[in-house]
TORKOLPA-846262 format. One record per residue (C-alpha): residue number from 1; x, y, z; residue in three letters; chain. Coordinates in nm, 2 decimals. Example, Ala and Ser with C-alpha at 12.3 -4.5 7.8 and 13.67 -1.06 7.14 Angstrom:
<recs>
{rec 1, {1.23, -0.45, 0.78}, ALA, A} {rec 2, {1.37, -0.11, 0.71}, SER, A} 
</recs>
This chain:
<recs>
{rec 1, {9.41, -2.55, -1.65}, UNK, A} {rec 2, {9.14, -2.31, -1.77}, UNK, A} {rec 3, {8.80, -2.33, -1.60}, UNK, A} {rec 4, {8.54, -2.45, -1.85}, UNK, A} {rec 5, {8.27, -2.21, -1.96}, UNK, A} {rec 6, {7.93, -2.24, -1.80}, UNK, A} {rec 7, {7.58, -2.11, -1.85}, UNK, A} {rec 8, {7.39, -1.91, -1.59}, UNK, A} {rec 9, {7.09, -1.68, -1.58}, UNK, A} {rec 10, {7.17, -1.32, -1.50}, UNK, A} {rec 11, {6.94, -1.04, -1.39}, UNK, A} {rec 12, {6.97, -0.74, -1.63}, UNK, A} {rec 13, {6.89, -0.49, -1.36}, UNK, A} {rec 14, {7.11, -0.58, -1.06}, UNK, A} {rec 15, {7.35, -0.85, -1.20}, UNK, A} {rec 16, {7.23, -1.13, -0.97}, UNK, A} {rec 17, {7.32, -1.48, -1.10}, UNK, A} {rec 18, {7.11, -1.79, -1.08}, UNK, A} {rec 19, {7.17, -2.15, -1.21}, UNK, A} {rec 20, {6.81, -2.16, -1.34}, UNK, A} {rec 21, {6.57, -1.91, -1.49}, UNK, A} {rec 22, {6.36, -1.70, -1.24}, UNK, A} {rec 23, {6.06, -1.49, -1.32}, UNK, A} {rec 24, {6.11, -1.27, -1.02}, UNK, A} {rec 25, {6.45, -1.14, -0.91}, UNK, A} {rec 26, {6.50, -1.18, -0.53}, UNK, A} {rec 27, {6.77, -0.91, -0.54}, UNK, A} {rec 28, {6.61, -0.61, -0.70}, UNK, A} {rec 29, {6.25, -0.74, -0.71}, UNK, A} {rec 30, {6.22, -0.70, -1.09}, UNK, A} {rec 31, {6.01, -0.92, -1.31}, UNK, A} {rec 32, {6.12, -1.11, -1.62}, UNK, A} {rec 33, {6.48, -0.97, -1.62}, UNK, A} {rec 34, {6.68, -1.29, -1.62}, UNK, A} {rec 35, {6.86, -1.37, -1.94}, UNK, A} {rec 36, {7.07, -1.68, -2.02}, UNK, A} {rec 37, {7.44, -1.59, -2.03}, UNK, A} {rec 38, {7.74, -1.80, -2.11}, UNK, A} {rec 39, {8.04, -1.72, -1.89}, UNK, A} {rec 40, {8.38, -1.78, -2.04}, UNK, A} {rec 41, {8.69, -1.94, -1.89}, UNK, A} {rec 42, {8.74, -1.64, -1.66}, UNK, A} {rec 43, {8.38, -1.60, -1.55}, UNK, A} {rec 44, {8.33, -1.29, -1.76}, UNK, A} {rec 45, {8.58, -1.09, -1.57}, UNK, A} {rec 46, {8.86, -1.09, -1.82}, UNK, A} {rec 47, {8.83, -0.72, -1.87}, UNK, A} {rec 48, {8.92, -0.65, -1.51}, UNK, A} {rec 49, {9.22, -0.43, -1.42}, UNK, A} {rec 50, {9.55, -0.61, -1.47}, UNK, A} {rec 51, {9.80, -0.33, -1.43}, UNK, A} {rec 52, {10.03, -0.38, -1.13}, UNK, A} {rec 53, {10.07, -0.07, -0.92}, UNK, A} {rec 54, {10.30, 0.00, -0.62}, UNK, A} {rec 55, {10.14, 0.15, -0.31}, UNK, A} {rec 56, {10.21, 0.52, -0.24}, UNK, A} {rec 57, {10.20, 0.70, 0.09}, UNK, A} {rec 58, {9.90, 0.93, 0.10}, UNK, A} {rec 59, {10.09, 1.22, 0.25}, UNK, A} {rec 60, {10.33, 1.21, -0.05}, UNK, A} {rec 61, {10.06, 1.23, -0.31}, UNK, A} {rec 62, {10.01, 1.58, -0.46}, UNK, A} {rec 63, {9.65, 1.69, -0.46}, UNK, A} {rec 64, {9.69, 1.94, -0.74}, UNK, A} {rec 65, {9.86, 1.72, -1.00}, UNK, A} {rec 66, {9.56, 1.75, -1.23}, UNK, A} {rec 67, {9.34, 2.05, -1.24}, UNK, A} {rec 68, {8.98, 2.05, -1.35}, UNK, A} {rec 69, {8.89, 2.13, -1.71}, UNK, A} {rec 70, {8.65, 2.43, -1.70}, UNK, A} {rec 71, {8.44, 2.48, -2.01}, UNK, A} {rec 72, {8.24, 2.79, -2.10}, UNK, A} {rec 73, {7.93, 2.60, -2.00}, UNK, A} {rec 74, {7.84, 2.72, -1.65}, UNK, A} {rec 75, {7.55, 2.49, -1.58}, UNK, A} {rec 76, {7.75, 2.18, -1.69}, UNK, A} {rec 77, {8.04, 2.28, -1.47}, UNK, A} {rec 78, {7.81, 2.34, -1.17}, UNK, A} {rec 79, {7.68, 1.98, -1.18}, UNK, A} {rec 80, {8.03, 1.83, -1.20}, UNK, A} {rec 81, {8.15, 2.03, -0.91}, UNK, A} {rec 82, {8.35, 2.29, -1.10}, UNK, A} {rec 83, {8.46, 2.12, -1.41}, UNK, A} {rec 84, {8.57, 1.79, -1.57}, UNK, A} {rec 85, {8.84, 1.59, -1.37}, UNK, A} {rec 86, {9.10, 1.44, -1.60}, UNK, A} {rec 87, {9.09, 1.06, -1.60}, UNK, A} {rec 88, {8.73, 1.05, -1.47}, UNK, A} {rec 89, {8.46, 0.82, -1.61}, UNK, A} {rec 90, {8.13, 1.01, -1.64}, UNK, A} {rec 91, {7.80, 0.83, -1.72}, UNK, A} {rec 92, {7.51, 1.05, -1.85}, UNK, A} {rec 93, {7.16, 0.89, -1.89}, UNK, A} {rec 94, {6.81, 1.00, -1.98}, UNK, A} {rec 95, {6.50, 0.93, -2.18}, UNK, A} {rec 96, {6.53, 0.89, -2.56}, UNK, A} {rec 97, {6.52, 1.22, -2.74}, UNK, A} {rec 98, {6.58, 1.42, -2.42}, UNK, A} {rec 99, {6.91, 1.58, -2.56}, UNK, A} {rec 100, {7.20, 1.36, -2.44}, UNK, A} {rec 101, {7.38, 1.35, -2.77}, UNK, A} {rec 102, {7.31, 1.72, -2.83}, UNK, A} {rec 103, {7.46, 1.81, -2.49}, UNK, A} {rec 104, {7.77, 1.60, -2.53}, UNK, A} {rec 105, {7.83, 1.73, -2.89}, UNK, A} {rec 106, {7.82, 2.08, -2.75}, UNK, A} {rec 107, {8.06, 1.98, -2.47}, UNK, A} {rec 108, {8.29, 1.82, -2.73}, UNK, A} {rec 109, {8.29, 2.13, -2.94}, UNK, A} {rec 110, {8.38, 2.35, -2.64}, UNK, A} {rec 111, {8.66, 2.12, -2.55}, UNK, A} {rec 112, {8.79, 2.13, -2.91}, UNK, A} {rec 113, {8.78, 2.51, -2.90}, UNK, A} {rec 114, {9.01, 2.50, -2.60}, UNK, A} {rec 115, {9.28, 2.34, -2.82}, UNK, A} {rec 116, {9.23, 1.98, -2.72}, UNK, A} {rec 117, {9.13, 1.70, -2.95}, UNK, A} {rec 118, {8.80, 1.51, -2.89}, UNK, A} {rec 119, {8.72, 1.16, -3.01}, UNK, A} {rec 120, {8.34, 1.12, -3.05}, UNK, A} {rec 121, {8.26, 0.75, -3.08}, UNK, A} {rec 122, {7.92, 0.70, -3.25}, UNK, A} {rec 123, {7.79, 0.34, -3.22}, UNK, A} {rec 124, {7.44, 0.43, -3.32}, UNK, A} {rec 125, {7.48, 0.70, -3.59}, UNK, A} {rec 126, {7.69, 0.74, -3.90}, UNK, A} {rec 127, {7.94, 1.03, -3.93}, UNK, A} {rec 128, {7.70, 1.19, -4.18}, UNK, A} {rec 129, {7.42, 1.19, -3.92}, UNK, A} {rec 130, {7.65, 1.34, -3.66}, UNK, A} {rec 131, {7.75, 1.61, -3.91}, UNK, A} {rec 132, {7.38, 1.70, -3.96}, UNK, A} {rec 133, {7.34, 1.75, -3.59}, UNK, A} {rec 134, {7.66, 1.96, -3.58}, UNK, A} {rec 135, {7.53, 2.18, -3.86}, UNK, A} {rec 136, {7.21, 2.24, -3.68}, UNK, A} {rec 137, {7.40, 2.34, -3.37}, UNK, A} {rec 138, {7.64, 2.57, -3.57}, UNK, A} {rec 139, {7.94, 2.35, -3.47}, UNK, A} {rec 140, {8.23, 2.37, -3.72}, UNK, A} {rec 141, {8.39, 2.04, -3.60}, UNK, A} {rec 142, {8.75, 2.15, -3.60}, UNK, A} {rec 143, {8.94, 1.93, -3.36}, UNK, A} {rec 144, {8.65, 1.69, -3.32}, UNK, A} {rec 145, {8.71, 1.34, -3.45}, UNK, A} {rec 146, {8.41, 1.12, -3.52}, UNK, A} {rec 147, {8.47, 0.74, -3.50}, UNK, A} {rec 148, {8.18, 0.51, -3.61}, UNK, A} {rec 149, {8.30, 0.20, -3.43}, UNK, A} {rec 150, {8.17, -0.05, -3.17}, UNK, A} {rec 151, {8.47, -0.28, -3.11}, UNK, A} {rec 152, {8.61, -0.14, -2.79}, UNK, A} {rec 153, {8.97, -0.25, -2.85}, UNK, A} {rec 154, {8.97, -0.07, -3.19}, UNK, A} {rec 155, {8.82, 0.23, -3.02}, UNK, A} {rec 156, {9.08, 0.25, -2.74}, UNK, A} {rec 157, {9.36, 0.19, -3.00}, UNK, A} {rec 158, {9.23, 0.49, -3.20}, UNK, A} {rec 159, {9.21, 0.70, -2.89}, UNK, A} {rec 160, {9.57, 0.60, -2.79}, UNK, A} {rec 161, {9.69, 0.72, -3.13}, UNK, A} {rec 162, {9.49, 1.04, -3.13}, UNK, A} {rec 163, {9.58, 1.14, -2.77}, UNK, A} {rec 164, {9.25, 1.33, -2.71}, UNK, A} {rec 165, {9.16, 1.56, -2.43}, UNK, A} {rec 166, {8.82, 1.41, -2.41}, UNK, A} {rec 167, {8.65, 1.09, -2.53}, UNK, A} {rec 168, {8.27, 1.04, -2.58}, UNK, A} {rec 169, {8.11, 0.70, -2.61}, UNK, A} {rec 170, {7.76, 0.71, -2.76}, UNK, A} {rec 171, {7.64, 0.47, -2.63}, UNK, A} {rec 172, {7.79, 0.23, -2.38}, UNK, A} {rec 173, {7.52, -0.03, -2.47}, UNK, A} {rec 174, {7.66, -0.05, -2.83}, UNK, A} {rec 175, {8.03, -0.13, -2.77}, UNK, A} {rec 176, {8.16, -0.48, -2.71}, UNK, A} {rec 177, {8.48, -0.67, -2.63}, UNK, A} {rec 178, {8.55, -0.97, -2.85}, UNK, A} {rec 179, {8.70, -1.17, -2.56}, UNK, A} {rec 180, {8.36, -1.16, -2.37}, UNK, A} {rec 181, {8.05, -1.37, -2.46}, UNK, A} {rec 182, {7.71, -1.21, -2.51}, UNK, A} {rec 183, {7.57, -0.95, -2.75}, UNK, A} {rec 184, {7.64, -0.58, -2.71}, UNK, A} {rec 185, {7.43, -0.44, -2.43}, UNK, A} {rec 186, {7.42, -0.76, -2.23}, UNK, A} {rec 187, {7.52, -0.75, -1.87}, UNK, A} {rec 188, {7.86, -0.92, -1.92}, UNK, A} {rec 189, {7.95, -0.69, -2.21}, UNK, A} {rec 190, {7.84, -0.36, -2.04}, UNK, A} {rec 191, {8.02, -0.45, -1.72}, UNK, A} {rec 192, {8.34, -0.57, -1.90}, UNK, A} {rec 193, {8.35, -0.27, -2.14}, UNK, A} {rec 194, {8.31, -0.02, -1.86}, UNK, A} {rec 195, {8.59, -0.18, -1.65}, UNK, A} {rec 196, {8.81, -0.17, -1.96}, UNK, A} {rec 197, {8.74, 0.19, -2.03}, UNK, A} {rec 198, {8.80, 0.28, -1.66}, UNK, A} {rec 199, {9.14, 0.11, -1.68}, UNK, A} {rec 200, {9.23, 0.31, -1.99}, UNK, A} {rec 201, {9.10, 0.64, -1.87}, UNK, A} {rec 202, {9.29, 0.63, -1.54}, UNK, A} {rec 203, {9.61, 0.53, -1.71}, UNK, A} {rec 204, {9.59, 0.79, -1.98}, UNK, A} {rec 205, {9.44, 1.07, -1.76}, UNK, A} {rec 206, {9.18, 1.13, -2.03}, UNK, A} {rec 207, {8.82, 1.18, -1.92}, UNK, A} {rec 208, {8.56, 0.96, -2.08}, UNK, A} {rec 209, {8.19, 1.04, -2.10}, UNK, A} {rec 210, {7.95, 0.75, -2.16}, UNK, A} {rec 211, {7.59, 0.78, -2.28}, UNK, A} {rec 212, {7.36, 0.52, -2.12}, UNK, A} {rec 213, {7.01, 0.41, -2.21}, UNK, A} {rec 214, {6.73, 0.39, -1.96}, UNK, A} {rec 215, {6.46, 0.14, -1.89}, UNK, A} {rec 216, {6.09, 0.20, -1.88}, UNK, A} {rec 217, {6.11, 0.28, -1.51}, UNK, A} {rec 218, {6.38, 0.55, -1.58}, UNK, A} {rec 219, {6.68, 0.35, -1.44}, UNK, A} {rec 220, {7.00, 0.30, -1.63}, UNK, A} {rec 221, {6.97, 0.00, -1.85}, UNK, A} {rec 222, {7.22, -0.28, -1.77}, UNK, A} {rec 223, {7.36, -0.40, -1.44}, UNK, A} {rec 224, {7.34, -0.18, -1.14}, UNK, A} {rec 225, {7.71, -0.23, -1.09}, UNK, A} {rec 226, {7.77, 0.00, -1.38}, UNK, A} {rec 227, {7.69, 0.30, -1.16}, UNK, A} {rec 228, {7.94, 0.17, -0.90}, UNK, A} {rec 229, {8.22, 0.15, -1.16}, UNK, A} {rec 230, {8.20, 0.51, -1.30}, UNK, A} {rec 231, {8.30, 0.82, -1.11}, UNK, A} {rec 232, {8.00, 1.04, -1.19}, UNK, A} {rec 233, {7.64, 0.95, -1.28}, UNK, A} {rec 234, {7.43, 1.23, -1.43}, UNK, A} {rec 235, {7.06, 1.22, -1.53}, UNK, A} {rec 236, {6.92, 1.45, -1.79}, UNK, A} {rec 237, {6.55, 1.51, -1.71}, UNK, A} {rec 238, {6.26, 1.70, -1.87}, UNK, A} {rec 239, {5.92, 1.67, -2.01}, UNK, A} {rec 240, {5.87, 1.62, -2.38}, UNK, A} {rec 241, {5.63, 1.91, -2.40}, UNK, A} {rec 242, {5.87, 2.15, -2.21}, UNK, A} {rec 243, {6.18, 2.32, -2.35}, UNK, A} {rec 244, {6.36, 2.30, -2.02}, UNK, A} {rec 245, {6.60, 2.03, -1.91}, UNK, A} {rec 246, {6.75, 1.95, -1.57}, UNK, A} {rec 247, {7.09, 1.78, -1.53}, UNK, A} {rec 248, {7.11, 1.61, -1.19}, UNK, A} {rec 249, {7.41, 1.42, -1.03}, UNK, A} {rec 250, {7.31, 1.09, -0.87}, UNK, A} {rec 251, {7.68, 1.02, -0.79}, UNK, A} {rec 252, {7.99, 1.24, -0.79}, UNK, A} {rec 253, {8.32, 1.14, -0.65}, UNK, A} {rec 254, {8.46, 1.48, -0.71}, UNK, A} {rec 255, {8.18, 1.71, -0.58}, UNK, A} {rec 256, {7.83, 1.74, -0.44}, UNK, A} {rec 257, {7.53, 1.55, -0.57}, UNK, A} {rec 258, {7.30, 1.83, -0.47}, UNK, A} {rec 259, {7.38, 2.06, -0.76}, UNK, A} {rec 260, {7.14, 2.09, -1.05}, UNK, A} {rec 261, {7.20, 2.24, -1.39}, UNK, A} {rec 262, {6.90, 2.40, -1.57}, UNK, A} {rec 263, {6.90, 2.43, -1.95}, UNK, A} {rec 264, {6.67, 2.55, -2.22}, UNK, A} {rec 265, {6.65, 2.36, -2.55}, UNK, A} {rec 266, {6.67, 2.60, -2.84}, UNK, A} {rec 267, {6.74, 2.56, -3.22}, UNK, A} {rec 268, {7.11, 2.61, -3.15}, UNK, A} {rec 269, {7.11, 2.34, -2.87}, UNK, A} {rec 270, {7.10, 2.35, -2.49}, UNK, A} {rec 271, {7.15, 2.69, -2.33}, UNK, A} {rec 272, {7.21, 2.74, -1.96}, UNK, A} {rec 273, {6.94, 2.93, -1.77}, UNK, A} {rec 274, {7.09, 3.20, -1.55}, UNK, A} {rec 275, {6.77, 3.31, -1.37}, UNK, A} {rec 276, {6.54, 3.00, -1.36}, UNK, A} {rec 277, {6.30, 3.16, -1.11}, UNK, A} {rec 278, {6.22, 3.44, -1.35}, UNK, A} {rec 279, {6.17, 3.19, -1.63}, UNK, A} {rec 280, {5.94, 2.96, -1.45}, UNK, A} {rec 281, {5.72, 3.24, -1.31}, UNK, A} {rec 282, {5.70, 3.44, -1.63}, UNK, A} {rec 283, {5.36, 3.31, -1.73}, UNK, A} {rec 284, {5.19, 3.28, -1.39}, UNK, A} {rec 285, {4.85, 3.43, -1.34}, UNK, A} {rec 286, {4.83, 3.65, -1.03}, UNK, A} {rec 287, {4.55, 3.61, -0.78}, UNK, A} {rec 288, {4.45, 3.27, -0.90}, UNK, A} {rec 289, {4.28, 3.02, -0.67}, UNK, A} {rec 290, {4.49, 2.72, -0.58}, UNK, A} {rec 291, {4.82, 2.88, -0.70}, UNK, A} {rec 292, {5.11, 2.92, -0.45}, UNK, A} {rec 293, {5.47, 3.03, -0.51}, UNK, A} {rec 294, {5.72, 2.80, -0.32}, UNK, A} {rec 295, {6.08, 2.88, -0.24}, UNK, A} {rec 296, {6.26, 2.56, -0.32}, UNK, A} {rec 297, {6.64, 2.49, -0.30}, UNK, A} {rec 298, {6.81, 2.28, -0.57}, UNK, A} {rec 299, {7.15, 2.22, -0.43}, UNK, A} {rec 300, {7.29, 2.55, -0.33}, UNK, A} {rec 301, {7.07, 2.74, -0.57}, UNK, A} {rec 302, {6.73, 2.89, -0.46}, UNK, A} {rec 303, {6.45, 2.84, -0.70}, UNK, A} {rec 304, {6.10, 2.98, -0.70}, UNK, A} {rec 305, {5.84, 2.75, -0.85}, UNK, A} {rec 306, {5.46, 2.77, -0.89}, UNK, A} {rec 307, {5.25, 2.50, -0.73}, UNK, A} {rec 308, {4.89, 2.46, -0.85}, UNK, A} {rec 309, {4.62, 2.25, -0.70}, UNK, A} {rec 310, {4.27, 2.17, -0.81}, UNK, A} {rec 311, {4.00, 2.00, -0.60}, UNK, A} {rec 312, {3.67, 1.87, -0.74}, UNK, A} {rec 313, {3.39, 1.67, -0.61}, UNK, A} {rec 314, {3.45, 1.31, -0.72}, UNK, A} {rec 315, {3.21, 1.13, -0.95}, UNK, A} {rec 316, {3.32, 0.79, -0.83}, UNK, A} {rec 317, {3.33, 0.61, -0.50}, UNK, A} {rec 318, {3.71, 0.63, -0.48}, UNK, A} {rec 319, {3.85, 0.98, -0.52}, UNK, A} {rec 320, {4.16, 1.02, -0.74}, UNK, A} {rec 321, {4.49, 1.17, -0.64}, UNK, A} {rec 322, {4.72, 1.30, -0.91}, UNK, A} {rec 323, {5.07, 1.43, -0.84}, UNK, A} {rec 324, {5.28, 1.59, -1.12}, UNK, A} {rec 325, {5.63, 1.70, -1.01}, UNK, A} {rec 326, {5.60, 1.60, -0.65}, UNK, A} {rec 327, {5.62, 1.26, -0.47}, UNK, A} {rec 328, {5.28, 1.08, -0.47}, UNK, A} {rec 329, {5.33, 0.94, -0.12}, UNK, A} {rec 330, {5.42, 1.29, 0.01}, UNK, A} {rec 331, {5.09, 1.42, -0.13}, UNK, A} {rec 332, {4.90, 1.15, 0.06}, UNK, A} {rec 333, {5.08, 1.25, 0.38}, UNK, A} {rec 334, {4.99, 1.61, 0.34}, UNK, A} {rec 335, {4.62, 1.52, 0.26}, UNK, A} {rec 336, {4.61, 1.31, 0.57}, UNK, A} {rec 337, {4.74, 1.59, 0.79}, UNK, A} {rec 338, {4.50, 1.84, 0.63}, UNK, A} {rec 339, {4.21, 1.61, 0.70}, UNK, A} {rec 340, {4.31, 1.52, 1.06}, UNK, A} {rec 341, {4.48, 1.83, 1.19}, UNK, A} {rec 342, {4.32, 2.11, 0.99}, UNK, A} {rec 343, {3.96, 1.97, 0.97}, UNK, A} {rec 344, {3.93, 1.97, 0.59}, UNK, A} {rec 345, {3.69, 1.71, 0.45}, UNK, A} {rec 346, {3.88, 1.59, 0.15}, UNK, A} {rec 347, {3.76, 1.23, 0.14}, UNK, A} {rec 348, {3.51, 1.30, -0.14}, UNK, A} {rec 349, {3.74, 1.52, -0.35}, UNK, A} {rec 350, {3.95, 1.45, -0.66}, UNK, A} {rec 351, {4.28, 1.63, -0.60}, UNK, A} {rec 352, {4.54, 1.73, -0.86}, UNK, A} {rec 353, {4.87, 1.89, -0.77}, UNK, A} {rec 354, {5.10, 2.02, -1.04}, UNK, A} {rec 355, {5.44, 2.19, -1.04}, UNK, A} {rec 356, {5.44, 2.43, -1.33}, UNK, A} {rec 357, {5.70, 2.40, -1.60}, UNK, A} {rec 358, {5.75, 2.02, -1.58}, UNK, A} {rec 359, {5.98, 2.05, -1.28}, UNK, A} {rec 360, {6.02, 1.78, -1.01}, UNK, A} {rec 361, {6.07, 1.90, -0.65}, UNK, A} {rec 362, {6.10, 1.64, -0.37}, UNK, A} {rec 363, {6.22, 1.87, -0.10}, UNK, A} {rec 364, {6.01, 1.85, 0.23}, UNK, A} {rec 365, {6.02, 2.23, 0.24}, UNK, A} {rec 366, {5.75, 2.23, -0.03}, UNK, A} {rec 367, {5.50, 2.07, 0.21}, UNK, A} {rec 368, {5.34, 2.40, 0.33}, UNK, A} {rec 369, {5.31, 2.54, -0.02}, UNK, A} {rec 370, {5.13, 2.22, -0.13}, UNK, A} {rec 371, {4.90, 2.22, 0.17}, UNK, A} {rec 372, {4.82, 2.59, 0.11}, UNK, A} {rec 373, {4.74, 2.54, -0.26}, UNK, A} {rec 374, {4.51, 2.25, -0.18}, UNK, A} {rec 375, {4.33, 2.45, 0.09}, UNK, A} {rec 376, {4.30, 2.75, -0.14}, UNK, A} {rec 377, {4.13, 2.55, -0.41}, UNK, A} {rec 378, {3.91, 2.36, -0.16}, UNK, A} {rec 379, {3.79, 2.68, 0.01}, UNK, A} {rec 380, {3.79, 2.89, -0.30}, UNK, A} {rec 381, {4.01, 3.15, -0.13}, UNK, A} {rec 382, {4.31, 3.32, -0.29}, UNK, A} {rec 383, {4.66, 3.34, -0.17}, UNK, A} {rec 384, {4.85, 3.67, -0.18}, UNK, A} {rec 385, {5.03, 3.67, -0.52}, UNK, A} {rec 386, {5.32, 3.87, -0.37}, UNK, A} {rec 387, {5.39, 3.60, -0.11}, UNK, A} {rec 388, {5.63, 3.30, -0.12}, UNK, A} {rec 389, {5.57, 3.00, 0.11}, UNK, A} {rec 390, {5.82, 2.75, 0.26}, UNK, A} {rec 391, {5.80, 2.50, 0.54}, UNK, A} {rec 392, {5.78, 2.13, 0.62}, UNK, A} {rec 393, {5.46, 1.98, 0.76}, UNK, A} {rec 394, {5.48, 1.72, 1.04}, UNK, A} {rec 395, {5.23, 1.45, 1.12}, UNK, A} {rec 396, {5.12, 1.63, 1.43}, UNK, A} {rec 397, {5.03, 1.94, 1.23}, UNK, A} {rec 398, {5.34, 2.14, 1.32}, UNK, A} {rec 399, {5.54, 2.34, 1.07}, UNK, A} {rec 400, {5.90, 2.24, 1.09}, UNK, A} {rec 401, {6.20, 2.45, 1.00}, UNK, A} {rec 402, {6.39, 2.45, 0.67}, UNK, A} {rec 403, {6.76, 2.51, 0.59}, UNK, A} {rec 404, {6.91, 2.82, 0.43}, UNK, A} {rec 405, {6.60, 3.04, 0.47}, UNK, A} {rec 406, {6.81, 3.36, 0.41}, UNK, A} {rec 407, {6.90, 3.24, 0.06}, UNK, A} {rec 408, {6.54, 3.17, -0.02}, UNK, A} {rec 409, {6.44, 3.51, 0.10}, UNK, A} {rec 410, {6.71, 3.68, -0.10}, UNK, A} {rec 411, {6.60, 3.52, -0.42}, UNK, A} {rec 412, {6.23, 3.60, -0.35}, UNK, A} {rec 413, {6.32, 3.97, -0.30}, UNK, A} {rec 414, {6.51, 3.98, -0.63}, UNK, A} {rec 415, {6.20, 3.85, -0.81}, UNK, A} {rec 416, {5.98, 4.12, -0.66}, UNK, A} {rec 417, {5.81, 3.93, -0.37}, UNK, A} {rec 418, {5.73, 4.13, -0.06}, UNK, A} {rec 419, {5.59, 3.87, 0.19}, UNK, A} {rec 420, {5.70, 3.52, 0.30}, UNK, A} {rec 421, {5.52, 3.26, 0.51}, UNK, A} {rec 422, {5.78, 3.06, 0.69}, UNK, A} {rec 423, {5.83, 2.84, 1.00}, UNK, A} {rec 424, {5.89, 3.03, 1.32}, UNK, A} {rec 425, {6.18, 2.80, 1.41}, UNK, A} {rec 426, {6.37, 2.89, 1.10}, UNK, A} {rec 427, {6.39, 3.26, 1.18}, UNK, A} {rec 428, {6.64, 3.21, 1.46}, UNK, A} {rec 429, {6.96, 3.40, 1.35}, UNK, A} {rec 430, {6.81, 3.51, 1.02}, UNK, A} {rec 431, {6.78, 3.88, 0.94}, UNK, A} {rec 432, {6.51, 3.91, 0.67}, UNK, A} {rec 433, {6.57, 4.17, 0.40}, UNK, A} {rec 434, {6.41, 4.51, 0.46}, UNK, A} {rec 435, {6.18, 4.47, 0.16}, UNK, A} {rec 436, {6.04, 4.14, 0.29}, UNK, A} {rec 437, {5.77, 4.09, 0.55}, UNK, A} {rec 438, {5.79, 3.75, 0.71}, UNK, A} {rec 439, {5.49, 3.58, 0.86}, UNK, A} {rec 440, {5.59, 3.31, 1.11}, UNK, A} {rec 441, {5.38, 3.01, 1.19}, UNK, A} {rec 442, {5.42, 2.72, 1.43}, UNK, A} {rec 443, {5.13, 2.50, 1.32}, UNK, A} {rec 444, {4.95, 2.42, 1.00}, UNK, A} {rec 445, {4.63, 2.58, 1.12}, UNK, A} {rec 446, {4.81, 2.90, 1.20}, UNK, A} {rec 447, {4.99, 2.89, 0.86}, UNK, A} {rec 448, {4.66, 2.84, 0.67}, UNK, A} {rec 449, {4.50, 3.13, 0.85}, UNK, A} {rec 450, {4.80, 3.36, 0.77}, UNK, A} {rec 451, {4.83, 3.25, 0.41}, UNK, A} {rec 452, {4.47, 3.26, 0.29}, UNK, A} {rec 453, {4.28, 3.58, 0.22}, UNK, A} {rec 454, {3.99, 3.63, 0.45}, UNK, A} {rec 455, {3.73, 3.70, 0.19}, UNK, A} {rec 456, {3.63, 3.43, -0.07}, UNK, A} {rec 457, {3.76, 3.48, -0.42}, UNK, A} {rec 458, {3.52, 3.64, -0.66}, UNK, A} {rec 459, {3.39, 3.40, -0.93}, UNK, A} {rec 460, {3.56, 3.43, -1.26}, UNK, A} 
</recs>
């Protein structure tokens, strides 16, 4: 006998169920996220996998049955670990207007050019609107099928008939299963639809790319379990005022999550940036107070970024701290070390730190560059414009080592830099390039003495 339906309250962020409404979710600590949901006879899990499969011995399973699909889109391939794996379920998310649909329309066109059909499911736009975007991107559309549908069973039926090489769902919050209760985008629909798409993709060996909306906090809208169902979770990031976009992998079952793809938004769509260091440093002003070039590492790729700091005597009792592109708590840690270990009196200073270009760098190796830029602005002393800085700052005022210093130095030399301020402990086993003079430091005080010019900067 079927189990009767029941009504529960479900958190739209983490999927926690409660028999009554709660203002505060005890699972994810979110507020006002519980929504009344009616579970069907199967508890909302009727879209789960039903296909019976026999067990196989691991040693008898061939590892090269399906090769990756490599597209002529190097930055996209890099983030995925070398290309698209057939049968994988990929979720890409980002702020509205950041370029998710543009990116996937370009990927679809490249897949179609390889000779494979692509089914582009548009649940939010009409075929005419998709065509307008394709014309703007100079995409002919040959081999690219547009399906304006939100019923998932109809969508999968059309895909079964078309036998595509790639499927795109724009977006996962618009599709629904008739057998499940709740409106499209609800926790039961999103979870059930994703499970059903995973079942179809694995059986048909066809990769599916899902576009997901984000909340005000930047997290993927819908249940957190959605991220556990899919194989790959990608975030497309960037500032609205900047033309550059970063594609990061938060989860990747087929590769590293450390790789980052860098794109530039142009009239013809997103274009991969081959030399990001040169792009981000092209407009920097040399010999500027408070400006330091840091040697960051995004995955396996070295990246030179400009960090700027500005200190100003506060007009209020409580000084303000503003961090753009770096972690706010990391900034407070560095300020505490500068005050306690380096003797800087920053308690009455408003301090603003900014990573130029709208980038976000959270690597601890940026600590020394941030500390040097703040000290440069506070003391009004310049930093050598031909020097890059790298190093982690400890609470005792020591400068800790960083990984892959040789790769950072190599990229700095290619960009024309001749000096580097680095931790002494990182130089073990590293042979610096002949064009690079390395200044080694053990402590923050020593690093500040080496990094700042002895004479105060002349007023502008």
